[in-house]
C-alpha positions in Angstrom: -15.0 2.9 4.1 -14.6 5.2 1.1 -11.4 6.7 2.5 -9.3 3.8 1.3 -7.1 5.0 -1.6 -4.6 2.1 -2.0 -5.2 0.3 -5.3 -7.2 3.1 -7.0 -5.9 4.4 -10.2 -6.3 8.2 -10.7 -6.2 9.1 -14.4 -4.0 12.2 -14.9 -1.9 13.7 -17.6 1.4 13.9 -15.7 5.0 13.0 -16.1 4.8 10.2 -13.5 1.8 8.6 -15.2 3.7 8.4 -18.5 6.7 6.6 -17.0 7.4 2.9 -17.7 5.7 0.8 -15.1 8.7 -1.5 -14.8 10.9 1.4 -13.7 8.3 2.8 -11.4 8.2 -0.6 -9.6 12.0 -0.6 -9.4 12.0 2.9 -8.0 9.4 1.9 -5.4 11.5 -0.9 -4.1 14.6 1.4 -4.0 12.7 3.9 -1.9 11.4 1.1 0.4 14.9 0.0 1.0 15.8 3.6 1.8 12.9 3.8 4.3 14.3 0.8 6.3 17.7 2.4 6.6 18.4 3.8 10.1 18.8 7.4 9.0 16.8 9.0 11.8 14.3 11.8 11.4 16.7 13.8 9.3 16.8 11.1 6.6 13.1 10.6 6.8 12.6 14.3 6.3 14.6 14.2 3.1 12.6 11.2 1.9 9.3 13.0 2.7 10.4 16.0 0.7 11.3 13.7 -2.3 7.9 11.8 -2.1 5.9 15.1 -1.8 7.7 16.4 -4.8 6.7 13.2 -6.7 3.1 13.8 -5.6 3.2 17.3 -7.1 4.7 15.9 -10.4 1.9 13.3 -10.5 -0.8 16.0 -9.9 -2.2 14.0 -6.9 -3.9 15.8 -4.2 -2.6 15.6 -0.6 -6.1 14.7 0.5 -5.8 11.5 -1.5 -2.7 10.4 0.4 -4.2 11.4 3.8 -7.2 9.1 3.0 -4.7 6.3 2.3 -3.2 6.8 5.8 -6.4 6.8 7.8 -6.8 3.0 8.0 -3.4 2.7 9.9 -4.6 4.9 12.8 -5.7 1.8 14.8 -2.3 0.2 14.2 -0.6 3.3 15.5 -2.7 3.5 18.6 -2.0 -0.2 19.2 1.8 0.3 18.8 1.7 3.3 21.2 0.0 1.2 23.9 2.4 -1.7 23.4 5.4 0.7 23.5 4.2 2.4 26.7 3.7 -0.9 28.4 7.0 -2.5 27.2 9.6 0.2 26.8 11.2 1.4 30.1 14.1 3.4 28.9 14.7 7.1 28.5 13.5 9.8 30.8 10.1 9.9 32.5 7.5 12.0 30.8 4.5 11.1 33.0 4.0 9.2 36.1 0.9 8.5 38.2 0.9 5.8 40.8 2.5 2.7 39.2 1.9 3.9 35.6 4.9 5.6 34.0 5.4 6.8 30.4 9.0 7.0 29.2 10.4 9.2 26.4 11.7 6.2 24.3 8.1 4.8 24.1 6.9 8.0 22.4 10.0 8.4 20.3 9.8 4.8 19.0 6.1 5.2 18.2 6.8 8.4 16.2 9.7 6.6 14.4 7.4 3.7 13.3 4.7 6.2 12.4 6.9 8.1 10.0 8.2 4.9 8.5 4.7 3.5 7.9 3.5 6.9 6.5 6.4 6.9 4.0 5.8 3.3 2.9 2.1 4.0 2.3 2.8 7.2 0.4 5.3 5.5 -1.9 3.0 2.5 -2.7 0.0 4.7 -3.1 1.8 6.9 -5.7 2.6 3.7 -7.6 -0.9 2.3 -7.7 -2.5 5.8 -8.3 -0.3 6.6 -11.3 -0.2 3.1 -12.9 -3.0 1.3 -14.7 -3.7 -2.2 -13.4 -2.9 -3.7 -16.8 0.4 -1.8 -17.1 1.2 -2.9 -13.5 0.6 -6.5 -14.6 2.9 -6.1 -17.6 5.6 -4.5 -15.6 5.6 -7.1 -12.9 5.6 -9.9 -15.5 8.6 -8.4 -17.3 10.5 -8.0 -14.1 9.8 -11.6 -13.1 10.5 -13.0 -16.6 14.3 -13.8 -15.9 13.1 -16.2 -13.2 11.1 -18.3 -15.7 14.2 -20.4 -16.2 13.9 -21.5 -12.6 10.2 -22.4 -13.3 8.8 -19.4 -11.5 5.3 -18.6 -12.9 5.9 -15.0 -13.6 2.7 -14.4 -15.5 0.5 -16.0 -12.9 2.1 -14.1 -10.1 1.7 -10.8 -11.9 -1.9 -11.6 -12.7 -2.7 -12.4 -9.1 -1.1 -9.2 -7.8 -2.9 -7.1 -10.4 -6.3 -8.7 -9.6 -5.7 -8.3 -5.9 -5.0 -4.6 -6.3 -7.9 -4.1 -8.7 -10.4 -5.6 -6.3 -9.4 -3.7 -3.2 -11.8 -0.8 -4.0 -14.5 -3.2 -5.0 -14.3 -5.1 -1.7 -14.4 -1.8 0.2 -17.5 -0.7 -1.7 -19.1 -4.2 -1.1 -18.3 -3.8 2.7 -19.9 -0.4 2.7 -23.0 -1.8 1.0 -23.3 -4.7 3.5 -22.9 -2.3 6.4 -25.7 0.0 5.2 -27.9 -3.0 4.5 -27.4 -4.4 8.0 -27.8 -0.9 9.5 -31.2 -0.7 7.8 -32.2 -3.9 9.5 -31.3 -2.6 13.0 -27.7 -3.9 13.3 -25.6 -1.3 15.2 -21.9 -1.5 14.5 -20.9 1.5 16.6 -22.8 1.2 19.8 -23.4 -1.6 22.3 -21.3 -3.9 24.4 -18.1 -5.5 23.3 -19.7 -8.9 22.7 -22.5 -7.3 20.6 -19.9 -5.5 18.5 -18.0 -8.8 17.9 -21.3 -10.5 16.8 -22.0 -7.5 14.5 -18.6 -7.7 12.9 -19.1 -11.5 12.4 -22.4 -10.8 10.7 -20.5 -8.5 8.4 -17.6 -10.8 7.6 -19.6 -13.8 6.6 -21.6 -12.2 3.7 -18.4 -10.4 2.7 -16.6 -13.7 2.3 -19.5 -15.2 0.4 -19.6 -12.2 -1.9 -15.8 -12.4 -2.4 -15.8 -16.1 -3.3 -18.7 -15.5 -5.7 -16.9 -12.7 -7.4 -13.8 -14.9 -7.7 -15.8 -17.7 -9.2 -17.5 -15.3 -11.7 -14.1 -13.9 -12.7 -12.6 -17.4 -13.2 -15.6 -18.5 -15.3 -15.3 -15.3 -17.4 -11.5 -15.8 -18.0 -12.1 -19.5 -18.9 -14.9 -18.6 -21.3 -12.5 -16.2 -23.1 -10.0 -19.0 -23.5 -7.5 -17.7 -20.9 -4.7 -20.3 -20.4 -1.8 -18.9 -18.3 0.6 -21.6 -19.3 0.3 -20.8 -23.1 2.6 -18.3 -24.8 0.8 -15.0 -25.3 1.3 -12.0 -27.5 0.8 -8.4 -26.4 -1.0 -5.5 -28.0 0.9 -3.0 -25.8 4.7 -3.1 -25.6 6.6 -1.4 -22.8 9.4 0.9 -23.9 12.0 2.7 -21.9 12.6 6.4 -22.5 15.2 8.8 -21.2 12.7 10.0 -18.5 12.7 6.5 -17.0 16.5 6.5 -16.8 16.5 9.9 -15.2 14.0 8.7 -12.6 16.1 5.7 -11.7 19.2 7.8 -11.4 17.5 10.3 -9.1 16.1 7.5 -7.0 19.5 5.8 -6.7 20.9 9.2 -5.7 18.4 9.4 -2.9 19.2 5.9 -1.8 23.0 6.7 -1.8 22.3 9.8 0.4 20.3 7.6 2.8 23.2 5.1 3.0 25.6 8.0 3.7 23.3 9.3 6.5 22.9 5.8 8.0 26.6 4.8 8.1 28.5 8.0 8.3 
């Protein structure tokens, strides 16, 4: 459970950490658009080199990103099984009796795997290099033009920030509950399928109770401090753009332009 890296801020003195959070969020969405372009493995290779270069600039260890990808292993195995059962195109890789594996099933799974890995790497870099408070300010500023359409920009930014902040907390709480139940004889790894389902249910119920309790405590604390989201608020910290932010956006747009060229050439 401690392998989850998404949502954890890693304090470092790097160029990426010092960038304006608004422009880091914009750069993330630009790269996510590039990920969904049909550029093939060539384009994804270029994106991977760019993201790995960003990791080096942010002084983040590759181990940290690998930990962020571990939770998606179950999804990848599930996709592989579905593709093997559904896709019947390409040449035959393996055949035994009535069971046949085609090349397109493996190719499609690898394609989805690379795409998911890039998405996780990009989002993890954002959350690992941006403080939750800065992330809230950045999201609120980006959503502020929609206030004229009665979009609650501050409330949305606050909810996203709280959700990201409590991901590590919920993981630690899950780990604590699992250890407590293991000490009482509950086995989450061994046993029949029905027994595993019952063990998971016994884990989910106290986790939900604990989550609702934390949410209630947080709401009481915010209310006690006079927090009213609809009121106009002043900021101690003001976000300012620098030339480094402009350079980052131009480089990111250049990568997106290259992906468009590879996709539609």
